[in-house]
C-alpha positions as CSV (number, residue, x, y, z in Angstrom):
1,M,70.4,130.9,154.9
2,L,71.6,127.7,153.3
3,A,69.6,125.6,155.7
4,A,66.5,127.5,154.8
5,N,67.0,126.9,151.1
6,L,67.5,123.1,151.7
7,R,64.4,122.7,153.8
8,P,62.0,122.3,150.9
9,L,64.3,119.9,149.2
10,V,64.5,117.7,152.3
11,G,60.7,117.8,152.6
12,W,60.1,116.6,149.0
13,L,62.7,113.9,149.5
14,L,60.9,112.6,152.6
15,V,57.6,112.7,150.7
16,G,59.1,110.7,147.9
17,L,60.5,108.0,150.2
18,L,57.2,107.7,152.0
19,A,55.3,107.2,148.8
20,L,57.8,104.6,147.7
21,G,57.3,102.7,150.9
22,V,53.6,102.8,150.6
23,A,53.7,101.5,147.0
24,L,56.0,98.6,148.0
25,A,53.8,97.7,151.0
26,A,50.7,97.7,148.8
27,S,52.2,95.6,146.0
28,P,49.9,92.7,145.3
29,G,52.7,90.3,144.5
30,Q,54.5,91.0,147.7
31,A,51.4,90.8,149.9
32,Q,50.1,87.6,148.3
33,D,53.5,85.8,148.5
34,D,53.4,86.1,152.2
35,E,49.7,85.6,152.8
36,S,47.4,82.7,151.9
37,L,44.2,83.2,149.9
38,D,41.0,83.8,151.8
39,D,39.0,81.7,149.4
40,P,41.2,79.6,147.1
41,V,38.3,77.9,145.3
42,T,36.6,81.2,144.4
43,F,39.9,82.6,143.2
44,A,40.6,79.6,141.0
45,V,37.2,79.6,139.4
46,E,37.3,83.3,138.6
47,S,40.9,83.1,137.4
48,Y,40.2,80.1,135.1
49,A,37.2,81.9,133.6
50,Q,39.1,85.1,133.0
51,V,42.5,83.7,131.9
52,C,42.4,80.1,130.9
53,A,38.9,79.4,129.4
54,R,39.4,81.5,126.3
55,C,42.0,78.9,125.0
56,H,41.2,75.7,126.9
57,G,37.4,76.1,126.9
58,V,35.0,76.6,129.7
59,N,34.7,72.9,130.3
60,G,38.4,72.2,129.6
61,A,37.8,70.4,126.3
62,G,40.4,72.4,124.5
63,G,40.1,74.9,121.7
64,E,42.2,77.2,119.5
65,V,44.7,80.0,120.0
66,P,42.7,83.1,119.3
67,T,45.5,84.8,117.5
68,D,46.5,82.1,114.9
69,G,44.0,79.2,115.3
70,R,46.5,76.6,116.5
71,P,45.0,73.8,118.5
72,V,45.1,74.0,122.3
73,P,45.2,70.7,124.2
74,A,42.3,69.6,126.3
75,L,42.5,69.4,130.1
76,V,40.0,66.5,130.4
77,D,40.8,63.0,129.3
78,N,44.3,64.0,128.5
79,P,46.8,61.2,129.4
80,D,49.8,63.4,128.9
81,L,48.6,65.9,131.5
82,S,49.3,65.5,135.2
83,V,49.2,67.5,138.4
84,A,53.0,68.0,138.2
85,Y,52.6,69.2,134.6
86,L,50.0,71.8,135.6
87,D,52.2,73.0,138.4
88,L,55.3,73.2,136.2
89,V,53.8,75.4,133.4
90,M,52.5,77.9,136.0
91,L,55.6,77.8,138.1
92,T,57.8,78.7,135.1
93,G,55.4,81.3,133.6
94,R,54.6,79.2,130.5
95,M,50.9,79.4,131.5
96,P,49.1,81.6,131.2
97,P,51.1,83.1,128.3
98,S,51.5,86.8,127.8
99,G,52.1,86.2,124.1
100,D,52.7,83.2,121.9
101,P,51.9,80.1,124.1
102,F,54.3,78.0,122.1
103,D,57.3,80.4,122.7
104,N,59.5,78.6,125.3
105,R,61.7,81.6,126.2
106,E,61.8,82.8,129.8
107,R,58.7,84.6,130.9
108,E,57.5,86.5,134.0
109,V,55.6,84.2,136.4
110,F,51.9,85.2,136.5
111,Y,50.7,83.5,139.7
112,T,52.1,83.6,143.2
113,D,52.8,80.4,145.1
114,A,49.5,80.5,146.9
115,E,47.6,81.3,143.7
116,R,49.3,78.5,141.8
117,A,48.5,76.0,144.5
118,A,44.8,77.1,144.4
119,M,44.7,76.8,140.6
120,V,46.3,73.3,140.5
121,A,44.1,71.9,143.3
122,W,40.9,73.2,141.7
123,M,41.8,72.2,138.1
124,A,42.9,68.7,139.2
125,E,39.5,68.1,140.9
126,E,37.4,69.8,138.3
127,F,39.0,68.1,135.2
128,G,40.0,64.8,136.8
129,I,43.8,65.4,136.4
130,E,45.8,62.8,138.4
131,G,49.2,62.7,139.9
132,E,51.1,64.6,142.6
133,I,53.8,67.2,142.9
134,P,57.2,65.6,143.5
135,E,59.4,66.5,146.5
136,V,63.0,67.7,146.1
137,G,65.6,66.2,148.4
138,P,69.3,66.8,148.9
139,G,71.6,65.7,146.1
140,E,75.2,65.2,145.2
141,V,76.6,67.9,142.9
142,S,79.2,65.7,141.2
143,R,76.7,63.0,140.5
144,G,74.3,65.6,139.1
145,L,77.0,66.8,136.7
146,E,77.3,63.2,135.3
147,V,73.6,62.7,135.0
148,F,73.0,66.1,133.4
149,A,75.8,65.7,130.9
150,R,74.5,62.3,129.9
151,N,70.8,63.1,129.5
152,C,70.3,66.9,129.3
153,A,73.4,68.8,128.2
154,H,73.1,68.1,124.4
155,C,70.0,70.3,124.4
156,H,70.2,72.6,127.4
157,G,74.0,73.1,127.3
158,N,76.6,71.9,129.8
159,A,75.7,74.5,132.4
160,G,72.0,74.6,131.7
161,G,72.2,77.9,129.8
162,G,69.8,76.8,127.0
163,G,70.4,76.1,123.4
164,T,68.9,74.3,120.5
165,A,67.3,70.9,120.1
166,G,67.1,70.7,116.3
167,Q,64.3,71.6,113.9
168,Q,64.7,75.3,115.0
169,A,63.5,74.4,118.5
170,W,64.9,76.5,121.3
171,T,65.5,75.0,124.7
172,P,65.1,77.3,127.7
173,Q,67.7,78.1,130.3
174,V,67.2,75.7,133.2
175,A,70.0,76.7,135.6
176,S,67.9,79.6,137.0
177,L,64.7,77.6,137.5
178,P,63.5,76.6,140.9
179,G,64.5,73.1,142.0
180,L,60.9,71.9,142.0
181,A,60.5,73.0,138.4
182,I,63.6,71.1,137.3
183,K,62.4,67.9,139.0
184,E,58.9,68.2,137.5
185,A,60.3,68.8,134.1
186,I,62.4,65.6,134.4
187,R,59.4,63.6,135.2
188,V,56.7,65.0,132.9
189,G,58.8,66.1,129.8
190,P,57.0,69.4,129.0
191,F,56.4,70.3,125.3
192,E,59.1,68.8,123.1
193,M,61.2,67.5,126.0
194,P,61.0,63.8,126.6
195,A,60.0,62.5,130.0
196,F,62.5,60.6,132.1
197,G,61.0,57.9,134.4
198,P,62.6,56.5,137.5
199,D,64.0,53.6,135.5
200,V,66.1,56.2,133.5
201,I,66.8,58.9,136.1
202,S,66.2,57.7,139.6
203,E,65.0,59.9,142.5
204,E,68.5,60.3,143.8
205,D,69.8,61.2,140.3
206,A,67.0,63.7,139.8
207,D,67.8,65.4,143.1
208,A,71.5,65.4,142.1
209,V,70.6,67.2,138.9
210,V,68.8,69.8,140.9
211,A,71.8,70.2,143.2
212,Y,74.1,70.6,140.3
213,L,72.1,73.3,138.5
214,E,71.7,75.2,141.8
215,E,75.4,75.1,142.2
216,V,75.9,76.4,138.6
217,D,73.3,79.1,139.2
218,G,75.3,80.3,142.2
219,E,78.5,80.7,140.2
220,S,79.4,84.2,138.8
221,G,79.5,84.4,135.0
222,T,81.9,86.2,132.7
223,P,81.7,90.0,132.4
224,L,80.3,89.5,128.9
225,L,76.6,88.9,129.3
226,G,77.3,86.8,132.4
227,L,78.0,83.7,130.4
228,V,79.0,80.5,132.3
229,E,79.4,78.4,129.1
230,L,79.7,78.7,125.3
231,N,76.7,76.7,124.3
232,P,75.8,76.2,120.6
233,V,73.6,79.3,120.5
234,F,76.3,81.6,121.9
235,A,79.0,79.8,119.9
236,S,77.1,80.4,116.7
237,G,76.6,84.1,117.5
238,F,80.3,84.4,118.3
239,V,81.3,82.9,115.0
240,G,78.8,85.2,113.2
241,V,80.3,88.3,114.8
242,L,83.8,87.1,114.0
243,A,82.9,86.5,110.4
244,L,81.3,90.0,110.1
245,A,84.4,91.6,111.6
246,L,86.6,89.7,109.1
247,I,84.4,90.7,106.1
248,G,84.4,94.3,107.4
249,S,88.1,94.4,107.7
250,L,88.6,93.0,104.1
251,L,86.1,95.6,102.7
252,Y,87.9,98.4,104.6
253,I,91.3,97.3,103.3
254,G,90.0,96.9,99.7
255,S,88.5,100.4,99.8
256,R,91.9,101.9,100.4
257,P,94.2,101.0,97.4
258,V,97.9,101.7,97.6
259,P,99.2,104.2,95.0
260,L,101.2,102.7,92.1
261,E,104.2,104.9,92.9
262,Q,104.3,103.5,96.5
263,V,104.2,100.0,95.2
264,V,107.1,100.7,92.7
265,S,109.1,102.4,95.4
266,D,108.7,99.6,97.9
267,S,109.7,97.0,95.3
268,V,112.8,99.1,94.3
269,D,113.9,99.5,97.9
270,A,113.8,95.8,98.3
271,D,115.7,95.2,95.0
272,P,119.1,97.0,94.5
273,I,119.3,96.1,90.8
274,G,115.9,97.6,90.3
275,R,117.1,100.7,92.1
276,K,119.9,101.2,89.7
277,A,117.6,100.7,86.7
278,Q,115.3,103.3,88.1
279,A,118.2,105.7,88.5
280,A,119.3,105.1,84.9
281,A,115.7,105.7,83.7
282,R,115.6,109.0,85.5
283,A,118.9,110.1,84.0
284,E,117.8,109.1,80.5
285,A,114.6,111.0,81.0
286,A,116.5,114.1,82.2
287,D,119.2,114.2,79.3
288,P,119.0,111.6,76.6
289,D,122.3,112.7,75.0
290,E,124.4,112.2,78.1
291,A,122.7,108.9,78.9
292,A,123.2,107.5,75.3
293,V,126.2,105.3,74.9
294,P,128.2,105.7,71.6
295,D,128.4,102.7,69.3
296,D,132.3,102.8,69.2
297,A,132.6,103.2,73.0
298,A,133.7,99.7,73.3
299,A,136.4,99.9,70.5
300,P,139.2,101.1,72.8
301,D,138.6,98.2,75.1
302,E,138.8,95.7,72.2
303,A,141.9,97.3,70.9
304,D,143.5,97.3,74.4
305,R,142.6,93.6,74.7
306,A,144.1,92.9,71.2
307,E,147.4,94.8,71.7
308,P,148.9,92.4,74.2
309,D,148.3,89.6,71.8
310,Q,150.2,91.5,69.0
311,T,153.1,92.4,71.3
312,D,153.4,88.9,72.5
313,E,153.7,87.7,68.9
314,G,156.3,90.3,68.0
315,T,158.6,89.6,71.0
316,D,158.2,85.9,71.1
317,P,161.9,84.5,70.9
318,A,160.7,81.2,69.4
319,A,159.1,83.1,66.5
320,E,162.4,85.0,65.9
321,D,164.4,81.8,65.8
322,R,162.0,80.3,63.3
323,D,162.4,83.4,61.1
324,A,166.1,83.1,61.2
């Protein structure tokens, strides 16, 4: 009986697994990553017309961002543009942008490797863009740490986690980027980043930086957000949270005043003299007559202190001899 009841459930489970397998097999990204394009030139021409021309122009002469009118750089006769620059912006998902093209936060990559190669090759030939894509070789991690700390860490953080570069400019995380993108960025200096030529960072040093960042990316972060360093951005956030917690604690304490009776009681417990004064005050409040002290209460004491003086004078032998 139980097996008969479970039979429909097992059947639907098998159907769901089969549908999931078909969807994964038919995924365009998965298929195109493993297969080359049948006609790379046709793909590049159509993709440029559909995705790139609305900002860069049909003939690559540049234009404006449709949403806010900001200028878009030209692809022709642009000395700052190279083949490595083209490959970099598409490899990291900076182009084509899904939103603000000047937002340098991490994005989803639009093109597969085969599609990106087709786009770069066609645009380089069509618009006369020169240069070549660099090759990444093996590097020494310890050397990469020194080079990165000297040239990159003040903007990207000691472990490449991103940060700020001044004037409200955010620098992206670079530790998770492919090694090719890191070496391309070193050479071309994308956007606000300066370019580092071989006279500043040699080929061996650039490969070492790649090796260092790959080593950092392989390290496990902290349980809190997976952090591997406390760069200026996260440090500022930590200080802000700490300040809010402190202000909240002060407001909470200030909203719960201590009663006056408790303050008096605490001060009296710490001061024995004050405790006696409080007891006398209570007694006076309960029976003023008993607590009042008569004005002549001190007279017997004065008389007692005076009597020995008189006795001493009356029995002083020297005084009796003088009288005689």
